[in-house]
GUGU-365375 format. One record per residue (C-alpha): x, y, z; residue in three letters. Coordinates in steps of 0.001 Angstrom, whole numbers, always signed. Example, Ala and Ser with C-alpha at 12.3 -4.5 7.8 and 13.67 -1.06 7.14 Angstrom:
BEGIN
<pt px="+12300" py="-4500" pz="+7800" residuo="ALA"/>
<pt px="+13670" py="-1060" pz="+7140" residuo="SER"/>
//
This chain:
BEGIN
<pt px="+0" py="+0" pz="+0" residuo="MET"/>
<pt px="+1415" py="+3364" pz="-954" residuo="TYR"/>
<pt px="+468" py="+6993" pz="-521" residuo="ALA"/>
<pt px="+1060" py="+9810" pz="-2907" residuo="ARG"/>
<pt px="+537" py="+13536" pz="-2661" residuo="TYR"/>
<pt px="-164" py="+16137" pz="-5283" residuo="GLY"/>
<pt px="-367" py="+19934" pz="-5465" residuo="HIS"/>
<pt px="+7" py="+22537" pz="-8198" residuo="PRO"/>
<pt px="+3756" py="+22842" pz="-7747" residuo="GLY"/>
<pt px="+4499" py="+19122" pz="-8048" residuo="THR"/>
<pt px="+6837" py="+18162" pz="-10921" residuo="ARG"/>
<pt px="+7257" py="+14762" pz="-12528" residuo="SER"/>
<pt px="+10835" py="+14322" pz="-11242" residuo="ARG"/>
<pt px="+9705" py="+14926" pz="-7684" residuo="ARG"/>
<pt px="+6749" py="+12556" pz="-8116" residuo="ARG"/>
<pt px="+9002" py="+9729" pz="-9296" residuo="ARG"/>
<pt px="+11360" py="+10204" pz="-6347" residuo="ARG"/>
<pt px="+8454" py="+10172" pz="-3868" residuo="THR"/>
<pt px="+7008" py="+6962" pz="-5263" residuo="VAL"/>
<pt px="+10379" py="+5221" pz="-5291" residuo="SER"/>
<pt px="+10885" py="+5973" pz="-1592" residuo="THR"/>
<pt px="+7434" py="+4774" pz="-638" residuo="LEU"/>
<pt px="+7747" py="+1573" pz="-2621" residuo="LEU"/>
<pt px="+10661" py="+637" pz="-410" residuo="LEU"/>
<pt px="+9390" py="+1861" pz="+2924" residuo="SER"/>
<pt px="+5832" py="+543" pz="+2736" residuo="LEU"/>
<pt px="+6197" py="-2780" pz="+949" residuo="ALA"/>
<pt px="+5688" py="-4735" pz="+4171" residuo="MET"/>
<pt px="+2310" py="-3097" pz="+4717" residuo="VAL"/>
<pt px="+1022" py="-4507" pz="+1424" residuo="ALA"/>
<pt px="+2354" py="-7938" pz="+2298" residuo="ALA"/>
<pt px="+565" py="-7932" pz="+5642" residuo="SER"/>
<pt px="-2746" py="-7054" pz="+3961" residuo="ILE"/>
<pt px="-2602" py="-10128" pz="+1761" residuo="ALA"/>
<pt px="-2542" py="-12289" pz="+4876" residuo="LEU"/>
<pt px="-5625" py="-10815" pz="+6532" residuo="VAL"/>
<pt px="-8456" py="-13394" pz="+6736" residuo="PRO"/>
<pt px="-11989" py="-12549" pz="+5686" residuo="SER"/>
<pt px="-13853" py="-10687" pz="+8412" residuo="ALA"/>
<pt px="-16749" py="-9192" pz="+6460" residuo="SER"/>
<pt px="-17866" py="-8545" pz="+2905" residuo="ALA"/>
<pt px="-14879" py="-8630" pz="+561" residuo="ALA"/>
<pt px="-14629" py="-7501" pz="-3052" residuo="PRO"/>
<pt px="-16352" py="-9853" pz="-5445" residuo="SER"/>
<pt px="-17059" py="-9861" pz="-9134" residuo="GLY"/>
<pt px="-15634" py="-7034" pz="-11184" residuo="ASP"/>
<pt px="-16150" py="-3826" pz="-9231" residuo="THR"/>
<pt px="-16850" py="-3875" pz="-5514" residuo="ALA"/>
<pt px="-19436" py="-1165" pz="-4920" residuo="THR"/>
<pt px="-20519" py="-2250" pz="-1421" residuo="SER"/>
<pt px="-16875" py="-2631" pz="-419" residuo="PHE"/>
<pt px="-16181" py="+913" pz="-1605" residuo="ASP"/>
<pt px="-19227" py="+2242" pz="+246" residuo="ASP"/>
<pt px="-17833" py="+702" pz="+3421" residuo="GLN"/>
<pt px="-14465" py="+2343" pz="+2769" residuo="MET"/>
<pt px="-16060" py="+5790" pz="+2409" residuo="VAL"/>
<pt px="-17977" py="+5251" pz="+5651" residuo="SER"/>
<pt px="-14781" py="+4223" pz="+7434" residuo="LEU"/>
<pt px="-12973" py="+7298" pz="+6094" residuo="ILE"/>
<pt px="-15684" py="+9598" pz="+7389" residuo="ASN"/>
<pt px="-15960" py="+7823" pz="+10742" residuo="ASP"/>
<pt px="-12247" py="+8421" pz="+11238" residuo="ALA"/>
<pt px="-12511" py="+12038" pz="+10139" residuo="ARG"/>
<pt px="-15467" py="+12690" pz="+12433" residuo="THR"/>
<pt px="-13592" py="+11234" pz="+15410" residuo="ARG"/>
<pt px="-10695" py="+13524" pz="+14541" residuo="ALA"/>
<pt px="-13013" py="+16550" pz="+14494" residuo="GLY"/>
<pt px="-12808" py="+16932" pz="+10712" residuo="LEU"/>
<pt px="-15512" py="+17560" pz="+8133" residuo="THR"/>
<pt px="-16546" py="+14345" pz="+6334" residuo="PRO"/>
<pt px="-15543" py="+14048" pz="+2691" residuo="VAL"/>
<pt px="-18194" py="+13610" pz="+17" residuo="ARG"/>
<pt px="-18010" py="+10832" pz="-2555" residuo="SER"/>
<pt px="-17816" py="+12410" pz="-6014" residuo="ASP"/>
<pt px="-18877" py="+10411" pz="-9108" residuo="PRO"/>
<pt px="-16035" py="+11737" pz="-11240" residuo="GLY"/>
<pt px="-13405" py="+10835" pz="-8662" residuo="LEU"/>
<pt px="-15038" py="+7413" pz="-8207" residuo="VAL"/>
<pt px="-14773" py="+6881" pz="-11950" residuo="SER"/>
<pt px="-11087" py="+7830" pz="-11982" residuo="LEU"/>
<pt px="-10288" py="+5674" pz="-8933" residuo="ALA"/>
<pt px="-12115" py="+2690" pz="-10422" residuo="SER"/>
<pt px="-10384" py="+3168" pz="-13761" residuo="TRP"/>
<pt px="-6931" py="+3108" pz="-12179" residuo="TRP"/>
<pt px="-7774" py="+79" pz="-10024" residuo="SER"/>
<pt px="-8934" py="-1683" pz="-13176" residuo="ARG"/>
<pt px="-5708" py="-771" pz="-14947" residuo="GLU"/>
<pt px="-3752" py="-2492" pz="-12177" residuo="MET"/>
<pt px="-6109" py="-5489" pz="-12034" residuo="ALA"/>
<pt px="-5980" py="-5930" pz="-15830" residuo="ASP"/>
<pt px="-2177" py="-5943" pz="-15932" residuo="GLY"/>
<pt px="-1354" py="-2438" pz="-17173" residuo="ALA"/>
<pt px="+1223" py="-2213" pz="-14360" residuo="THR"/>
<pt px="+2272" py="-5848" pz="-14600" residuo="GLY"/>
<pt px="-309" py="-6607" pz="-11882" residuo="TYR"/>
<pt px="+1915" py="-4620" pz="-9527" residuo="GLN"/>
<pt px="+782" py="-1903" pz="-7153" residuo="LEU"/>
<pt px="+1617" py="+1508" pz="-8578" residuo="ALA"/>
<pt px="+380" py="+5065" pz="-8602" residuo="HIS"/>
<pt px="-1358" py="+6632" pz="-11562" residuo="ASN"/>
<pt px="+1419" py="+8857" pz="-12946" residuo="PRO"/>
<pt px="-1125" py="+11135" pz="-14613" residuo="ASP"/>
<pt px="-3669" py="+11409" pz="-11804" residuo="ALA"/>
<pt px="-2915" py="+15032" pz="-10931" residuo="TRP"/>
<pt px="-3760" py="+15999" pz="-14503" residuo="THR"/>
<pt px="-6542" py="+13473" pz="-15020" residuo="MET"/>
<pt px="-8618" py="+14688" pz="-12090" residuo="VAL"/>
<pt px="-9273" py="+17828" pz="-14108" residuo="THR"/>
<pt px="-10811" py="+15670" pz="-16851" residuo="GLU"/>
<pt px="-12832" py="+13705" pz="-14321" residuo="PHE"/>
<pt px="-14655" py="+16704" pz="-12903" residuo="GLY"/>
<pt px="-12155" py="+18417" pz="-10609" residuo="ALA"/>
<pt px="-10683" py="+21148" pz="-12811" residuo="SER"/>
<pt px="-10761" py="+23621" pz="-9915" residuo="ASN"/>
<pt px="-8711" py="+21470" pz="-7520" residuo="ARG"/>
<pt px="-5752" py="+23059" pz="-5767" residuo="THR"/>
<pt px="-4814" py="+20006" pz="-3694" residuo="ALA"/>
<pt px="-4892" py="+16294" pz="-4434" residuo="TRP"/>
<pt px="-3761" py="+13011" pz="-2931" residuo="ALA"/>
<pt px="-3928" py="+9352" pz="-3900" residuo="GLU"/>
<pt px="-3835" py="+6180" pz="-1812" residuo="ASN"/>
<pt px="-3513" py="+2778" pz="-3482" residuo="VAL"/>
<pt px="-3533" py="-726" pz="-2068" residuo="ALA"/>
<pt px="-3229" py="-4297" pz="-3312" residuo="ALA"/>
<pt px="-4581" py="-7100" pz="-1171" residuo="PHE"/>
<pt px="-6113" py="-10543" pz="-1056" residuo="SER"/>
<pt px="-9758" py="-10754" pz="-2091" residuo="THR"/>
<pt px="-10353" py="-12317" pz="+1341" residuo="PHE"/>
<pt px="-9496" py="-9058" pz="+3107" residuo="ALA"/>
<pt px="-12379" py="-7078" pz="+4553" residuo="SER"/>
<pt px="-12923" py="-3355" pz="+4076" residuo="ALA"/>
<pt px="-12094" py="-2845" pz="+7755" residuo="ARG"/>
<pt px="-8805" py="-4749" pz="+7416" residuo="ALA"/>
<pt px="-7715" py="-2747" pz="+4396" residuo="VAL"/>
<pt px="-8745" py="+538" pz="+5995" residuo="PHE"/>
<pt px="-6902" py="-311" pz="+9242" residuo="ASP"/>
<pt px="-3764" py="-1002" pz="+7200" residuo="ALA"/>
<pt px="-4136" py="+2396" pz="+5526" residuo="TYR"/>
<pt px="-4492" py="+4056" pz="+8917" residuo="MET"/>
<pt px="-1454" py="+2224" pz="+10274" residuo="ALA"/>
<pt px="+667" py="+3881" pz="+7587" residuo="SER"/>
<pt px="+1460" py="+7555" pz="+8375" residuo="PRO"/>
<pt px="+1358" py="+8816" pz="+4744" residuo="PRO"/>
<pt px="-1990" py="+7151" pz="+4057" residuo="HIS"/>
<pt px="-3410" py="+8255" pz="+7377" residuo="ARG"/>
<pt px="-2296" py="+11821" pz="+6608" residuo="ALA"/>
<pt px="-4259" py="+11773" pz="+3352" residuo="ASN"/>
<pt px="-7367" py="+10346" pz="+4982" residuo="ILE"/>
<pt px="-7265" py="+12823" pz="+7845" residuo="LEU"/>
<pt px="-6155" py="+15908" pz="+5949" residuo="SER"/>
<pt px="-8275" py="+19006" pz="+6497" residuo="SER"/>
<pt px="-7498" py="+20100" pz="+2925" residuo="ARG"/>
<pt px="-9748" py="+17540" pz="+1277" residuo="TYR"/>
<pt px="-13501" py="+17759" pz="+855" residuo="ARG"/>
<pt px="-14120" py="+15105" pz="-1807" residuo="TYR"/>
<pt px="-13109" py="+11496" pz="-2350" residuo="VAL"/>
<pt px="-13504" py="+8792" pz="-4938" residuo="GLY"/>
<pt px="-12952" py="+5168" pz="-3935" residuo="VAL"/>
<pt px="-12750" py="+2364" pz="-6483" residuo="GLY"/>
<pt px="-11896" py="-1307" pz="-5948" residuo="THR"/>
<pt px="-11502" py="-3907" pz="-8687" residuo="VAL"/>
<pt px="-10839" py="-7625" pz="-8217" residuo="SER"/>
<pt px="-9291" py="-10061" pz="-10657" residuo="SER"/>
<pt px="-7490" py="-13389" pz="-10524" residuo="SER"/>
<pt px="-4418" py="-11407" pz="-9506" residuo="HIS"/>
<pt px="-6029" py="-10030" pz="-6345" residuo="GLY"/>
<pt px="-7861" py="-6844" pz="-5436" residuo="SER"/>
<pt px="-6726" py="-3290" pz="-6041" residuo="PHE"/>
<pt px="-8078" py="-218" pz="-4262" residuo="ASN"/>
<pt px="-7577" py="+3426" pz="-5188" residuo="THR"/>
<pt px="-8602" py="+6526" pz="-3245" residuo="MET"/>
<pt px="-8559" py="+9945" pz="-4927" residuo="GLU"/>
<pt px="-8842" py="+13031" pz="-2695" residuo="PHE"/>
<pt px="-9331" py="+16644" pz="-3832" residuo="THR"/>
<pt px="-10303" py="+19915" pz="-2222" residuo="ASP"/>
<pt px="-12700" py="+20984" pz="-5014" residuo="LYS"/>
<pt px="-14807" py="+19453" pz="-7781" residuo="VAL"/>
<pt px="-16703" py="+21016" pz="-10645" residuo="ASP"/>
<pt px="-20311" py="+21924" pz="-10020" residuo="SER"/>
<pt px="-21420" py="+20536" pz="-13377" residuo="ARG"/>
<pt px="-20649" py="+17706" pz="-15722" residuo="GLY"/>
<pt px="-20922" py="+13937" pz="-15567" residuo="CYS"/>
<pt px="-17516" py="+12727" pz="-16666" residuo="HIS"/>
<pt px="-16646" py="+12192" pz="-19433" residuo="PRO"/>
<pt px="-19754" py="+13767" pz="-20940" residuo="TYR"/>
<pt px="-20139" py="+17533" pz="-21014" residuo="SER"/>
<pt px="-23857" py="+17421" pz="-21874" residuo="ASP"/>
<pt px="-24918" py="+15492" pz="-18756" residuo="THR"/>
<pt px="-25198" py="+17025" pz="-15293" residuo="SER"/>
<pt px="-23317" py="+15543" pz="-12356" residuo="ALA"/>
<pt px="-26594" py="+15498" pz="-10422" residuo="VAL"/>
<pt px="-28480" py="+13675" pz="-13182" residuo="TYR"/>
<pt px="-30300" py="+10587" pz="-11894" residuo="LEU"/>
<pt px="-28278" py="+8152" pz="-14016" residuo="HIS"/>
<pt px="-24913" py="+9966" pz="-13889" residuo="CYS"/>
<pt px="-22987" py="+7343" pz="-11917" residuo="GLU"/>
<pt px="-24218" py="+4576" pz="-14202" residuo="ASN"/>
<pt px="-23404" py="+6599" pz="-17315" residuo="ILE"/>
<pt px="-19876" py="+6938" pz="-15997" residuo="GLN"/>
<pt px="-19802" py="+3179" pz="-15493" residuo="TRP"/>
<pt px="-20759" py="+2350" pz="-19097" residuo="VAL"/>
<pt px="-18062" py="+4740" pz="-20326" residuo="ALA"/>
<pt px="-15497" py="+3182" pz="-17996" residuo="GLN"/>
<pt px="-16457" py="-322" pz="-19135" residuo="GLU"/>
<pt px="-16128" py="+607" pz="-22791" residuo="GLY"/>
<pt px="-19847" py="-2" pz="-23408" residuo="ILE"/>
<pt px="-20449" py="+3585" pz="-24471" residuo="ALA"/>
<pt px="-17918" py="+5550" pz="-26477" residuo="ASP"/>
<pt px="-16823" py="+8758" pz="-24711" residuo="PRO"/>
<pt px="-15450" py="+10155" pz="-27971" residuo="ALA"/>
<pt px="-17059" py="+13463" pz="-28790" residuo="GLY"/>
<pt px="-17822" py="+14254" pz="-25157" residuo="GLY"/>
<pt px="-21623" py="+13926" pz="-25321" residuo="THR"/>
<pt px="-23900" py="+11102" pz="-24171" residuo="PHE"/>
<pt px="-27369" py="+12403" pz="-25113" residuo="ARG"/>
<pt px="-28881" py="+10833" pz="-22004" residuo="ALA"/>
<pt px="-32485" py="+11719" pz="-22791" residuo="THR"/>
<pt px="-32381" py="+10393" pz="-26357" residuo="ASP"/>
<pt px="-33997" py="+7033" pz="-27073" residuo="SER"/>
<pt px="-31895" py="+3908" pz="-27510" residuo="ILE"/>
<pt px="-32122" py="+2702" pz="-31096" residuo="THR"/>
<pt px="-32021" py="-896" pz="-32238" residuo="ARG"/>
<pt px="-28552" py="-221" pz="-33657" residuo="ASN"/>
<pt px="-27206" py="+1102" pz="-30374" residuo="THR"/>
<pt px="-28895" py="-1655" pz="-28367" residuo="MET"/>
<pt px="-27027" py="-4318" pz="-30344" residuo="ALA"/>
<pt px="-23711" py="-2502" pz="-29809" residuo="ALA"/>
<pt px="-24280" py="-1929" pz="-26097" residuo="PHE"/>
<pt px="-25251" py="-5544" pz="-25444" residuo="LEU"/>
<pt px="-22257" py="-6912" pz="-27343" residuo="TYR"/>
<pt px="-19812" py="-4688" pz="-25458" residuo="ARG"/>
<pt px="-21620" py="-5512" pz="-22210" residuo="PHE"/>
<pt px="-21277" py="-9273" pz="-22711" residuo="SER"/>
<pt px="-17835" py="-9217" pz="-24390" residuo="HIS"/>
<pt px="-15891" py="-7039" pz="-22005" residuo="GLN"/>
<pt px="-13526" py="-4741" pz="-23897" residuo="LYS"/>
<pt px="-13231" py="-7082" pz="-26880" residuo="GLN"/>
<pt px="-12908" py="-5802" pz="-30420" residuo="ASP"/>
<pt px="-16080" py="-5165" pz="-32383" residuo="ALA"/>
<pt px="-17284" py="-8216" pz="-34324" residuo="PRO"/>
<pt px="-16683" py="-8298" pz="-38057" residuo="THR"/>
<pt px="-19452" py="-8327" pz="-40620" residuo="CYS"/>
<pt px="-18965" py="-10709" pz="-43565" residuo="ALA"/>
<pt px="-22427" py="-10274" pz="-45076" residuo="GLY"/>
<pt px="-25680" py="-8421" pz="-44606" residuo="ARG"/>
<pt px="-27504" py="-9735" pz="-41517" residuo="PRO"/>
<pt px="-30682" py="-8076" pz="-42799" residuo="PHE"/>
<pt px="-31500" py="-6562" pz="-46202" residuo="PRO"/>
<pt px="-31387" py="-3014" pz="-44810" residuo="ASP"/>
<pt px="-28063" py="-3462" pz="-42969" residuo="VAL"/>
<pt px="-25108" py="-3015" pz="-45300" residuo="ALA"/>
<pt px="-21689" py="-4440" pz="-44440" residuo="THR"/>
<pt px="-20420" py="-853" pz="-44434" residuo="SER"/>
<pt px="-22836" py="-3" pz="-41593" residuo="ASN"/>
<pt px="-20776" py="+625" pz="-38442" residuo="SER"/>
<pt px="-23290" py="-1465" pz="-36469" residuo="TYR"/>
<pt px="-23349" py="-4390" pz="-38911" residuo="CYS"/>
<pt px="-21131" py="-6695" pz="-36842" residuo="GLY"/>
<pt px="-23079" py="-6020" pz="-33673" residuo="TYR"/>
<pt px="-26399" py="-6637" pz="-35406" residuo="ILE"/>
<pt px="-25119" py="-9862" pz="-36994" residuo="ALA"/>
<pt px="-23988" py="-11067" pz="-33565" residuo="TRP"/>
<pt px="-27366" py="-10221" pz="-32005" residuo="ALA"/>
<pt px="-29196" py="-12056" pz="-34782" residuo="ARG"/>
<pt px="-26939" py="-15129" pz="-34659" residuo="ASP"/>
<pt px="-27228" py="-15204" pz="-30836" residuo="SER"/>
<pt px="-31042" py="-15108" pz="-31082" residuo="HIS"/>
<pt px="-31112" py="-11893" pz="-29065" residuo="ILE"/>
<pt px="-32917" py="-9845" pz="-31692" residuo="THR"/>
<pt px="-35050" py="-10502" pz="-34728" residuo="TYR"/>
<pt px="-36097" py="-8508" pz="-37731" residuo="GLY"/>
<pt px="-39538" py="-7129" pz="-38475" residuo="TYR"/>
<pt px="-42213" py="-8847" pz="-40528" residuo="GLY"/>
<pt px="-40862" py="-7251" pz="-43689" residuo="ASP"/>
<pt px="-37549" py="-9031" pz="-43142" residuo="GLY"/>
<pt px="-35648" py="-5860" pz="-42338" residuo="GLU"/>
<pt px="-33985" py="-4709" pz="-39106" residuo="TYR"/>
<pt px="-34912" py="-1014" pz="-38940" residuo="HIS"/>
<pt px="-31888" py="-114" pz="-36828" residuo="GLY"/>
<pt px="-32884" py="+3509" pz="-36336" residuo="GLY"/>
<pt px="-36130" py="+2698" pz="-34539" residuo="ARG"/>
<pt px="-36395" py="+3337" pz="-30795" residuo="ALA"/>
<pt px="-36418" py="+342" pz="-28446" residuo="VAL"/>
<pt px="-39368" py="+130" pz="-26070" residuo="THR"/>
<pt px="-38992" py="-825" pz="-22422" residuo="ARG"/>
<pt px="-40875" py="-4045" pz="-23142" residuo="GLY"/>
<pt px="-38557" py="-5073" pz="-25968" residuo="ALA"/>
<pt px="-35553" py="-4030" pz="-23891" residuo="MET"/>
<pt px="-36502" py="-6620" pz="-21250" residuo="ALA"/>
<pt px="-36530" py="-9299" pz="-23948" residuo="ALA"/>
<pt px="-33085" py="-8218" pz="-25165" residuo="TYR"/>
<pt px="-31688" py="-8459" pz="-21635" residuo="PHE"/>
<pt px="-33253" py="-11845" pz="-20924" residuo="TYR"/>
<pt px="-31949" py="-13407" pz="-24138" residuo="ARG"/>
<pt px="-28475" py="-11945" pz="-23571" residuo="THR"/>
<pt px="-28308" py="-13432" pz="-20073" residuo="ALA"/>
<pt px="-29766" py="-16788" pz="-21192" residuo="HIS"/>
<pt px="-27898" py="-17430" pz="-24444" residuo="ASP"/>
<pt px="-30834" py="-16643" pz="-26676" residuo="GLY"/>
<pt px="-33402" py="-18792" pz="-24871" residuo="ASP"/>
<pt px="-37122" py="-18270" pz="-25441" residuo="ALA"/>
<pt px="-38758" py="-15794" pz="-23077" residuo="LEU"/>
<pt px="-40154" py="-17266" pz="-19849" residuo="PRO"/>
<pt px="-43851" py="-17769" pz="-19177" residuo="ALA"/>
<pt px="-45730" py="-15200" pz="-17111" residuo="CYS"/>
<pt px="-48239" py="-16221" pz="-14435" residuo="THR"/>
<pt px="-48910" py="-12894" pz="-12707" residuo="SER"/>
<pt px="-48622" py="-9180" pz="-13436" residuo="LYS"/>
<pt px="-45163" py="-7823" pz="-12493" residuo="PRO"/>
<pt px="-46472" py="-4249" pz="-12748" residuo="PHE"/>
<pt px="-49892" py="-2679" pz="-12896" residuo="ARG"/>
<pt px="-49686" py="-1942" pz="-16631" residuo="ASP"/>
<pt px="-48166" py="-5303" pz="-17668" residuo="VAL"/>
<pt px="-50863" py="-7990" pz="-18035" residuo="PRO"/>
<pt px="-49918" py="-11656" pz="-18317" residuo="VAL"/>
<pt px="-50959" py="-11472" pz="-21969" residuo="THR"/>
<pt px="-48218" py="-8982" pz="-22775" residuo="ASN"/>
<pt px="-45634" py="-10700" pz="-25001" residuo="GLU"/>
<pt px="-42819" py="-9337" pz="-22807" residuo="PHE"/>
<pt px="-44452" py="-10079" pz="-19425" residuo="CYS"/>
<pt px="-42123" py="-12968" pz="-18559" residuo="GLY"/>
<pt px="-38981" py="-11010" pz="-19409" residuo="ALA"/>
<pt px="-40213" py="-7962" pz="-17476" residuo="ILE"/>
<pt px="-40970" py="-10182" pz="-14462" residuo="THR"/>
<pt px="-37442" py="-11575" pz="-14671" residuo="TRP"/>
<pt px="-35988" py="-8042" pz="-14848" residuo="MET"/>
<pt px="-37952" py="-7075" pz="-11751" residuo="LYS"/>
<pt px="-36965" py="-10205" pz="-9818" residuo="ASP"/>
<pt px="-33283" py="-9608" pz="-10648" residuo="GLN"/>
<pt px="-33421" py="-6023" pz="-9375" residuo="GLY"/>
<pt px="-32620" py="-4626" pz="-12817" residuo="ILE"/>
<pt px="-35789" py="-2547" pz="-13029" residuo="THR"/>
<pt px="-38061" py="-930" pz="-10451" residuo="TYR"/>
<pt px="-40669" py="+389" pz="-12845" residuo="GLY"/>
<pt px="-41475" py="+4037" pz="-13409" residuo="THR"/>
<pt px="-42064" py="+4778" pz="-9730" residuo="GLY"/>
<pt px="-45858" py="+4845" pz="-9814" residuo="ASP"/>
<pt px="-46550" py="+1112" pz="-9879" residuo="GLY"/>
<pt px="-46302" py="+993" pz="-13676" residuo="ASP"/>
<pt px="-43547" py="-228" pz="-15963" residuo="TYR"/>
<pt px="-44307" py="+1629" pz="-19185" residuo="GLY"/>
<pt px="-43724" py="-1283" pz="-21595" residuo="PRO"/>
<pt px="-44457" py="+834" pz="-24673" residuo="THR"/>
<pt px="-42298" py="+3793" pz="-23633" residuo="LEU"/>
<pt px="-38944" py="+4210" pz="-25388" residuo="PRO"/>
<pt px="-35822" py="+3466" pz="-23357" residuo="VAL"/>
<pt px="-33623" py="+6523" pz="-22847" residuo="THR"/>
<pt px="-29862" py="+6226" pz="-23083" residuo="ARG"/>
<pt px="-29550" py="+7349" pz="-19459" residuo="GLY"/>
<pt px="-31938" py="+4668" pz="-18212" residuo="ALA"/>
<pt px="-30165" py="+2093" pz="-20360" residuo="MET"/>
<pt px="-26903" py="+2845" pz="-18565" residuo="ALA"/>
<pt px="-28589" py="+2079" pz="-15248" residuo="SER"/>
<pt px="-30173" py="-1141" pz="-16544" residuo="PHE"/>
<pt px="-26807" py="-2347" pz="-17816" residuo="LEU"/>
<pt px="-25006" py="-1540" pz="-14575" residuo="HIS"/>
<pt px="-27610" py="-3341" pz="-12472" residuo="ARG"/>
<pt px="-27419" py="-6355" pz="-14772" residuo="ALA"/>
<pt px="-23612" py="-6532" pz="-14662" residuo="SER"/>
<pt px="-23601" py="-9226" pz="-11959" residuo="SER"/>
<pt px="-25536" py="-11589" pz="-14244" residuo="LEU"/>
<pt px="-22819" py="-11981" pz="-16873" residuo="LEU"/>
//
């Protein structure tokens, strides 16, 4: 586990010297973490949201006891912390614990352009370690404790990612964050309902951040649905190739052709009665449930429906079984008034939330 500090006057030469010293002086702390037995919920799956929530609570408990103002979890900083933890877990650092050499600059891109102070804590540990054990190890190290208990910081982002090479945790601290913007999209507010989940789909490579806009209130089209589901189920793999037209109205030159061909061949989507795909049409919430069910069940037929999952979804609705499954899995909660809105189009913002909630299924 290592600590790193940042401020406007920091230069790259000084940063490298600081890291080198800490790698030597704190190596034993990381080793001791790997030996801690499981005491409570440990990271599982890909990203460990509940684990990170516990870490933020532990940070603020310690700050409160020290008479300090609690720090607030910021979505942009969470996204940056999770991204760097994933980089370590995926082997970008040789599966070794390291600091993000560009973090001081990157925090400006992740919604903290006004920061005047910054710090980063990182840790590598066994997936059997509890949040409390990892936090106690941080607090036992003076540099990490200093970051956690610094009066300079008002915001934090905590991100933990687990892989076969262990778990990696990153904490990003700043004194200021931007009042607007849902990183990396300039057209989406940081307080938007689906902001955190939009950040997640960008981080996972499901949505392309190129261009800087997400268009959260636009409807998901059949083209985009095929692309999102492929990227969702084929984590960070290259786009599929397209050898021939999957439907008469989908040319091989269509940028979505490979995704649509995959969805057709996987029995996730079908064409219309005229034999065409109509990729520009909006996807309804009812059809979206069918897409999700088939993706999670290798193209199986939709399940039967014996009772209404929502007030406006009768058992005779062709998507009733898939909607019931979505509800039972905690992927959807309806529109908040007891209805589901099966004929309403799915917005891109809502789609980000559906995908994030479904991530544990694949």
